[in-house]
C-alpha positions as CSV (number, residue, x, y, z in Angstrom):
1,M,-0.1,0.0,0.0
2,E,2.8,2.5,0.9
3,R,4.5,1.7,-2.5
4,I,1.2,2.4,-4.3
5,A,0.8,5.9,-2.3
6,T,4.4,6.6,-3.3
7,I,3.6,6.1,-6.8
8,V,0.6,8.1,-6.9
9,I,2.3,11.2,-5.3
10,I,5.2,10.5,-7.9
11,L,2.7,11.0,-10.7
12,Y,1.1,13.9,-9.1
13,L,4.2,15.8,-8.9
14,S,5.3,14.9,-12.3
15,F,2.4,14.7,-14.4
16,P,-0.9,16.6,-12.4
17,G,-2.5,16.7,-15.3
18,L,-2.4,12.7,-15.9
19,L,-4.3,11.9,-12.7
20,F,-7.0,14.7,-13.9
21,S,-7.8,12.7,-17.0
22,Q,-8.1,9.5,-15.2
23,V,-10.4,10.5,-12.5
24,P,-14.1,10.9,-13.6
25,G,-15.4,14.6,-12.6
26,S,-12.2,15.8,-11.7
27,R,-11.2,18.1,-14.6
28,P,-11.9,21.8,-13.5
29,N,-13.7,24.0,-15.4
30,I,-11.0,26.8,-16.6
31,I,-11.8,30.4,-16.9
32,V,-9.1,32.8,-18.6
33,I,-9.8,36.6,-18.1
34,M,-7.5,38.8,-20.0
35,A,-7.9,42.6,-19.9
36,D,-6.9,45.1,-22.5
37,D,-4.2,47.4,-22.0
38,L,-3.9,47.0,-18.1
39,G,-0.1,47.5,-17.0
40,Y,1.1,45.6,-13.9
41,E,0.9,48.8,-11.7
42,C,-3.1,49.2,-12.2
43,L,-4.1,46.5,-9.4
44,G,-4.1,47.7,-5.7
45,V,-2.7,44.2,-4.8
46,N,0.0,45.0,-7.1
47,G,0.8,48.5,-5.1
48,G,-1.7,50.5,-7.4
49,L,-3.1,53.5,-5.8
50,S,-4.8,55.2,-8.7
51,Y,-7.8,52.6,-9.3
52,A,-10.6,50.6,-7.2
53,T,-10.2,47.1,-8.1
54,P,-11.3,44.9,-4.9
55,I,-12.5,41.9,-6.5
56,L,-9.2,41.2,-8.2
57,D,-7.4,42.1,-5.0
58,N,-9.4,39.7,-2.9
59,L,-8.9,36.7,-5.8
60,A,-5.1,37.3,-5.5
61,K,-5.6,36.7,-1.7
62,G,-7.3,33.5,-2.4
63,G,-4.8,32.3,-4.8
64,V,-1.8,32.9,-6.4
65,R,-0.2,36.0,-7.5
66,F,2.5,36.1,-9.8
67,T,4.9,39.3,-9.6
68,N,7.2,38.8,-12.9
69,C,4.7,37.9,-15.5
70,Y,5.9,39.3,-19.0
71,S,3.8,39.7,-22.2
72,L,4.3,41.6,-25.8
73,P,3.9,45.2,-25.7
74,L,1.1,44.9,-28.0
75,C,-2.4,43.4,-28.0
76,T,-2.5,40.8,-31.2
77,P,1.1,39.6,-30.8
78,S,0.4,38.9,-27.2
79,R,-3.0,37.3,-27.9
80,V,-1.4,34.9,-30.7
81,Q,1.5,33.9,-28.5
82,L,-1.0,33.3,-25.2
83,M,-3.3,31.3,-27.6
84,T,-0.7,29.0,-29.4
85,G,2.1,28.8,-26.9
86,K,4.6,29.8,-29.4
87,Y,7.2,32.7,-29.9
88,S,6.1,35.3,-32.3
89,Y,9.1,34.8,-34.8
90,R,7.7,31.3,-35.3
91,N,3.7,32.3,-36.1
92,Y,3.1,36.0,-36.0
93,V,2.7,37.2,-39.5
94,A,0.2,40.1,-39.6
95,F,-1.3,42.7,-37.1
96,E,-4.8,41.8,-36.1
97,Y,-4.4,38.1,-37.6
98,L,-4.1,34.6,-36.1
99,K,-2.3,32.2,-38.9
100,S,-4.6,29.7,-40.3
101,G,-3.6,26.2,-39.2
102,E,-2.3,27.2,-35.9
103,K,-3.8,24.8,-33.2
104,T,-4.9,27.1,-29.8
105,F,-5.5,26.0,-26.0
106,A,-9.1,25.9,-27.1
107,N,-8.5,23.2,-29.5
108,Y,-6.7,21.1,-27.1
109,L,-9.1,21.4,-24.7
110,R,-11.9,20.9,-26.9
111,D,-10.3,17.6,-28.2
112,A,-10.0,16.9,-24.8
113,G,-13.9,17.0,-23.9
114,Y,-14.3,20.6,-23.1
115,A,-16.9,22.8,-24.2
116,T,-15.5,25.9,-25.4
117,C,-16.4,29.6,-25.7
118,I,-14.9,33.2,-26.2
119,A,-16.4,36.3,-25.6
120,G,-15.1,39.8,-26.2
121,K,-12.3,41.2,-28.4
122,W,-11.1,38.7,-31.2
123,Q,-9.1,41.0,-33.7
124,L,-7.7,38.1,-35.2
125,N,-9.4,37.6,-38.9
126,G,-7.1,40.3,-40.2
127,N,-8.2,42.8,-42.3
128,E,-10.3,43.3,-45.7
129,H,-7.0,42.7,-47.7
130,I,-6.2,39.6,-46.0
131,E,-8.1,36.4,-47.7
132,G,-10.3,34.9,-45.5
133,F,-11.1,37.9,-43.6
134,E,-14.8,37.7,-43.5
135,D,-14.8,34.0,-42.5
136,L,-17.3,33.8,-39.7
137,D,-16.1,30.1,-38.8
138,R,-12.7,31.1,-37.8
139,A,-13.3,31.0,-34.1
140,Y,-14.8,27.6,-34.7
141,R,-11.5,26.5,-36.2
142,F,-9.3,27.7,-33.8
143,G,-11.2,25.6,-31.0
144,F,-14.3,27.7,-29.6
145,D,-17.9,25.9,-29.9
146,E,-19.4,29.3,-29.1
147,Y,-18.2,32.9,-29.6
148,C,-19.6,36.7,-29.0
149,L,-17.0,38.8,-30.2
150,W,-16.1,42.4,-31.1
151,K,-13.8,43.1,-34.4
152,Y,-14.6,39.9,-35.9
153,A,-15.2,39.5,-39.6
154,V,-16.7,43.1,-40.0
155,P,-15.6,45.7,-42.5
156,K,-13.6,48.7,-41.2
157,S,-16.5,50.9,-42.2
158,E,-19.0,48.9,-39.8
159,K,-16.9,47.9,-37.3
160,G,-18.4,50.4,-34.5
161,E,-17.1,50.5,-31.0
162,R,-17.0,48.1,-28.3
163,Y,-18.7,50.3,-25.6
164,T,-21.9,52.0,-26.2
165,A,-24.0,50.8,-28.9
166,P,-21.4,48.1,-29.8
167,V,-21.2,46.3,-33.4
168,Y,-20.6,42.5,-32.3
169,Q,-20.5,39.2,-34.0
170,K,-22.6,36.1,-31.9
171,N,-22.1,32.7,-33.6
172,G,-22.3,33.8,-36.9
173,K,-24.9,36.6,-36.5
174,L,-23.9,40.4,-36.7
175,F,-25.8,42.4,-33.7
176,Q,-25.9,46.1,-33.8
177,G,-26.4,47.0,-29.9
178,T,-28.5,50.1,-28.8
179,P,-27.0,53.3,-27.3
180,D,-28.2,52.2,-23.9
181,E,-26.5,49.0,-24.2
182,Y,-22.7,48.3,-23.1
183,G,-20.5,46.0,-25.0
184,P,-18.7,44.7,-21.5
185,D,-22.5,43.7,-20.3
186,L,-23.4,41.9,-23.3
187,F,-20.4,39.8,-23.3
188,G,-20.8,38.9,-19.4
189,D,-24.3,37.8,-20.1
190,F,-23.0,35.7,-23.0
191,I,-20.4,34.1,-20.8
192,L,-22.8,34.0,-17.8
193,D,-25.3,32.0,-20.4
194,F,-22.5,29.6,-21.5
195,I,-22.2,28.3,-18.0
196,D,-25.4,27.7,-17.2
197,R,-26.0,25.8,-20.0
198,N,-22.5,23.8,-19.7
199,K,-22.5,23.6,-15.9
200,S,-22.7,19.7,-16.2
201,Q,-19.4,19.3,-18.0
202,P,-16.0,20.7,-17.9
203,F,-15.9,23.9,-19.9
204,L,-13.3,26.7,-21.1
205,V,-14.4,30.2,-21.2
206,Y,-11.9,32.8,-22.7
207,Y,-12.7,36.2,-22.0
208,P,-10.7,38.8,-23.9
209,M,-11.9,42.2,-22.3
210,V,-12.6,45.1,-24.1
211,L,-12.1,47.3,-21.4
212,V,-9.5,49.4,-20.6
213,H,-8.4,49.9,-24.1
214,A,-9.2,53.5,-25.5
215,P,-11.2,55.4,-26.2
216,F,-11.5,56.0,-22.3
217,L,-15.3,56.4,-21.9
218,P,-17.9,56.5,-19.2
219,T,-19.2,53.4,-18.1
220,P,-22.7,52.7,-17.0
221,K,-21.5,53.6,-13.5
222,S,-20.2,56.9,-14.4
223,S,-22.1,59.9,-13.7
224,E,-21.8,61.0,-17.6
225,W,-23.5,58.1,-18.7
226,Q,-26.7,59.9,-17.7
227,Q,-26.4,62.1,-20.5
228,A,-26.3,60.5,-23.5
229,A,-24.2,62.9,-25.5
230,L,-21.1,62.2,-23.4
231,R,-21.0,58.6,-23.6
232,T,-19.0,58.8,-26.6
233,Q,-17.0,61.7,-25.5
234,P,-13.2,60.2,-24.9
235,D,-11.2,61.5,-21.9
236,T,-8.5,59.8,-19.9
237,S,-10.2,61.0,-16.8
238,H,-12.7,57.9,-17.5
239,F,-10.0,55.5,-16.9
240,A,-10.4,55.0,-13.4
241,D,-14.1,54.2,-13.6
242,M,-12.9,51.8,-16.6
243,V,-10.6,49.9,-14.2
244,T,-13.4,49.6,-11.7
245,Y,-16.0,48.4,-14.2
246,M,-13.6,45.8,-15.4
247,D,-12.8,44.7,-11.9
248,D,-16.7,44.4,-11.5
249,A,-17.2,42.3,-14.5
250,V,-14.8,39.9,-13.2
251,G,-16.9,40.1,-9.8
252,R,-19.9,39.2,-11.6
253,I,-18.3,36.0,-13.1
254,L,-17.2,34.8,-9.5
255,S,-20.6,35.7,-8.1
256,H,-22.3,33.5,-10.7
257,L,-19.9,30.6,-10.1
258,E,-20.6,30.8,-6.6
259,K,-24.2,30.9,-7.0
260,R,-24.0,28.0,-9.2
261,E,-21.7,26.0,-6.8
262,L,-19.2,25.7,-9.3
263,L,-16.3,27.9,-7.7
264,D,-14.7,24.8,-5.8
265,N,-14.0,23.3,-9.4
266,T,-13.1,26.0,-11.3
267,V,-9.7,27.6,-12.1
268,I,-9.7,31.3,-12.6
269,I,-6.9,33.2,-14.5
270,F,-6.6,37.0,-14.7
271,T,-4.0,38.6,-16.7
272,A,-3.7,41.5,-19.3
273,D,-2.2,41.6,-23.0
274,N,0.3,44.3,-22.5
275,G,1.0,47.6,-20.4
276,T,-1.4,50.4,-20.0
277,H,-1.6,53.3,-22.8
278,I,1.0,55.8,-22.6
279,S,-1.5,58.7,-22.2
280,I,-2.3,57.4,-18.7
281,T,0.0,58.0,-15.5
282,S,-0.9,56.1,-12.4
283,R,0.4,56.5,-8.8
284,T,2.0,53.7,-7.2
285,T,3.5,52.9,-3.6
286,T,6.9,51.7,-4.9
287,Q,7.2,53.9,-8.1
288,G,5.4,56.7,-7.5
289,A,3.8,58.2,-10.8
290,Y,4.0,55.6,-13.3
291,N,3.6,56.4,-16.7
292,G,1.9,53.6,-18.9
293,G,4.3,52.1,-21.5
294,K,2.2,50.2,-24.0
295,G,3.9,49.7,-27.6
296,T,7.5,49.8,-25.7
297,M,9.7,47.3,-24.4
298,R,10.5,48.5,-21.2
299,N,8.6,47.0,-17.9
300,A,6.1,49.3,-18.5
301,G,5.1,48.0,-21.8
302,T,5.4,44.3,-20.6
303,H,5.1,43.7,-17.4
304,V,1.5,42.7,-16.6
305,P,-0.6,41.1,-13.8
306,L,-1.0,37.6,-13.1
307,I,-3.7,36.1,-10.9
308,V,-4.6,32.2,-10.3
309,S,-7.2,30.9,-8.2
310,W,-8.8,27.4,-7.5
311,K,-10.5,27.6,-4.4
312,G,-9.5,24.6,-1.9
313,K,-7.0,23.3,-4.6
314,I,-4.4,26.4,-4.8
315,K,-2.7,27.7,-1.7
316,P,-4.1,31.1,-0.9
317,N,-2.3,34.2,0.1
318,T,0.5,33.0,-2.2
319,V,3.0,35.6,-3.5
320,T,5.6,34.4,-6.2
321,D,8.2,36.2,-8.2
322,R,8.4,33.1,-10.5
323,L,9.3,33.9,-14.2
324,V,6.1,33.7,-16.6
325,E,6.0,34.3,-20.0
326,F,2.7,34.3,-22.3
327,N,3.9,31.1,-23.6
328,D,3.6,29.1,-20.6
329,F,-0.4,29.7,-20.7
330,L,-1.3,26.8,-23.1
331,P,0.6,24.1,-21.3
332,T,-0.5,25.5,-18.3
333,L,-4.2,24.9,-19.4
334,T,-3.7,21.4,-21.4
335,D,-1.9,20.2,-18.2
336,L,-4.8,21.3,-15.6
337,A,-7.3,20.0,-17.9
338,G,-5.6,16.4,-18.4
339,A,-4.7,17.1,-22.1
340,G,-1.2,16.6,-21.4
341,L,1.5,18.7,-22.7
342,P,1.6,19.9,-26.4
343,P,4.8,18.5,-28.4
344,D,5.0,21.9,-30.2
345,T,5.1,24.5,-27.6
346,D,7.9,26.9,-26.6
347,G,6.1,27.4,-23.3
348,K,6.5,25.8,-19.7
349,S,3.4,24.4,-17.7
350,L,2.7,25.9,-14.2
351,A,0.2,23.2,-12.6
352,E,3.0,21.6,-10.9
353,F,3.6,24.6,-9.0
354,L,0.1,25.9,-8.8
355,L,-0.9,22.8,-7.3
356,T,1.7,21.9,-4.8
357,G,4.3,25.1,-4.6
358,K,6.9,23.0,-6.0
359,G,8.6,22.6,-9.6
360,P,11.1,23.7,-11.8
361,E,11.3,27.6,-12.5
362,R,11.8,29.6,-15.7
363,A,15.4,30.7,-15.7
364,Q,14.6,33.6,-18.2
365,V,12.1,35.3,-20.2
366,L,12.6,35.9,-24.0
367,V,10.4,38.6,-26.1
368,H,10.8,39.0,-29.9
369,Y,8.7,42.1,-30.8
370,D,8.0,43.2,-34.2
371,P,3.9,44.5,-34.4
372,L,4.0,44.3,-38.2
373,K,1.7,47.5,-38.5
374,G,2.7,51.2,-39.2
375,G,2.1,54.3,-36.9
376,G,4.3,55.9,-34.2
377,S,3.0,53.9,-30.9
378,E,5.5,51.5,-31.1
379,R,8.6,52.8,-29.5
380,R,11.4,50.2,-29.7
381,Y,11.5,46.8,-32.1
382,G,13.6,43.9,-31.5
383,R,14.6,40.9,-28.8
384,F,15.4,41.0,-25.4
385,V,16.1,38.2,-22.9
386,R,15.8,38.9,-19.2
387,N,15.3,37.3,-15.8
388,K,14.2,38.9,-12.6
389,D,17.2,41.4,-12.2
390,Y,18.7,42.0,-15.6
391,K,18.0,42.4,-19.5
392,L,19.8,42.0,-22.6
393,Y,18.5,43.4,-26.1
394,N,19.6,42.1,-29.2
395,D,21.4,45.5,-29.9
396,G,23.8,44.7,-26.8
397,S,21.9,47.1,-24.6
398,F,22.4,45.5,-20.9
399,Y,20.4,46.9,-17.8
400,R,19.9,45.9,-14.2
401,V,16.5,46.2,-14.2
402,A,16.0,45.7,-11.0
403,N,16.8,49.1,-10.0
404,D,16.9,50.5,-13.3
405,E,12.8,50.3,-13.8
406,W,13.1,52.8,-16.9
407,E,16.5,51.5,-18.5
408,E,18.1,54.8,-18.2
409,N,21.7,53.7,-17.3
410,R,22.7,50.9,-19.6
411,L,25.7,48.6,-18.3
412,P,28.8,48.7,-20.6
413,F,30.5,45.4,-20.7
414,D,33.7,46.2,-19.9
415,H,32.3,47.5,-16.5
416,L,30.6,44.4,-15.5
417,S,31.3,42.2,-12.9
418,N,32.7,38.6,-13.8
419,K,29.1,37.1,-12.6
420,E,27.5,39.9,-14.8
421,K,29.8,39.0,-18.0
422,K,28.5,35.2,-17.5
423,L,24.7,36.3,-17.4
424,Y,25.3,38.4,-20.3
425,R,26.9,35.9,-22.6
426,K,24.0,33.4,-21.4
427,F,21.5,35.7,-22.6
428,Q,23.7,36.5,-25.7
429,S,24.0,32.8,-26.5
430,T,19.9,32.4,-26.4
431,L,19.6,35.6,-28.8
432,D,22.3,34.3,-31.2
433,G,20.1,30.8,-31.4
434,L,17.2,32.6,-32.6
435,P,16.3,32.9,-36.8
436,P,17.6,36.4,-38.0
437,H,14.3,38.9,-38.4
438,A,14.7,42.1,-40.2
439,F,12.5,44.3,-37.9
440,K,9.9,46.6,-39.7
441,Q,9.8,50.1,-38.5
442,P,7.3,52.6,-39.3
443,A,8.8,55.8,-41.1
444,E,7.9,57.8,-38.1
445,Y,10.0,56.0,-36.0
446,V,13.3,55.7,-38.3
447,K,12.7,59.9,-38.9
448,S,12.7,60.3,-35.0
449,K,16.2,58.2,-34.7
450,T,17.9,60.6,-37.6
451,N,16.6,64.0,-36.1
């Protein structure tokens, strides 16, 4: 008997997903929520002082809060990497586009018997110049049984906004919301209905939120909402209300799960696709005034919140500085779902750590960033490798980011300690091992460098 128990423990520590796949009814429901343009600094539990986020703060206290999760600096490349578990240099080919033939975490979970849905922001069909742009079945082929999405196969002239009177596609049908309807509420309604209809089987909900992306507009809980003419008047002063409404939207899902007695068997993951918009300045306990860095490769553009909760399964009040990159989501989800680890992923599963508090740690994070779009919002193109303390770019710029948040003090190689030189060479070896890439820079960026 002791020998059997030992084998079970070894299997659990080594392959937690294997055990889930063998025990009927043991596979958890999984809900992945990703805010749009929300940097690490925006949550109160991360030291943010500017916004009210009590729901997410409490969610973090009930699970694991990661302090070193890194995305790409822009929405579409982050989403492609998160959904496929692959570095951008492997499969990111165009802005607003997910390449046909890729397999997402939804594909794997649906193949494993999960009911799957997606609601919120899509932005992965490409544009009118890409073949298949108007294909209403792409979300199905990427693993989702149902969808309710903004920016999905709608010509640019008809896309409409995501907030008041939203234009959206739901399971192949186009809808135009009324001026009194608010996009995030409609997406939330869709998710709650999906949960009710699938509560007797394991389900996956992927909720890439439209909040808190610009334009910064009043929410239904803002005083300005009472005046219809003000609902479409953008102002950065509305950002705080948008963050709070986002927090409330998460709370709405949590309350529904609790009401349906599903909370104990549901993994809830919250993150964001990239840093806060550059027009937003937030107050923090550690950095003082903190400027948003979306589109840049500094921490302000790539450091995002990550909270994981599973009531009764994940130890509460856990804070970890383990490194996480967006490739890690796919293998973590498939592992937790008992679907095994996909062979073609650049990520590392966090399942063992989440369930036991142990497991191997990622030694470094790699970011490859080329948005493949024009415009002047992208401040830096290239690649970097980093750990918790140091960061090396492909142009040789080396920083100790642990005490140089804004990368103002480049460290010359000749002035490095022997230990730092060894780390520099290790990072450089990683960069040298990548396939070459010609980064495409907008004319505005090239011109600004020569002035």
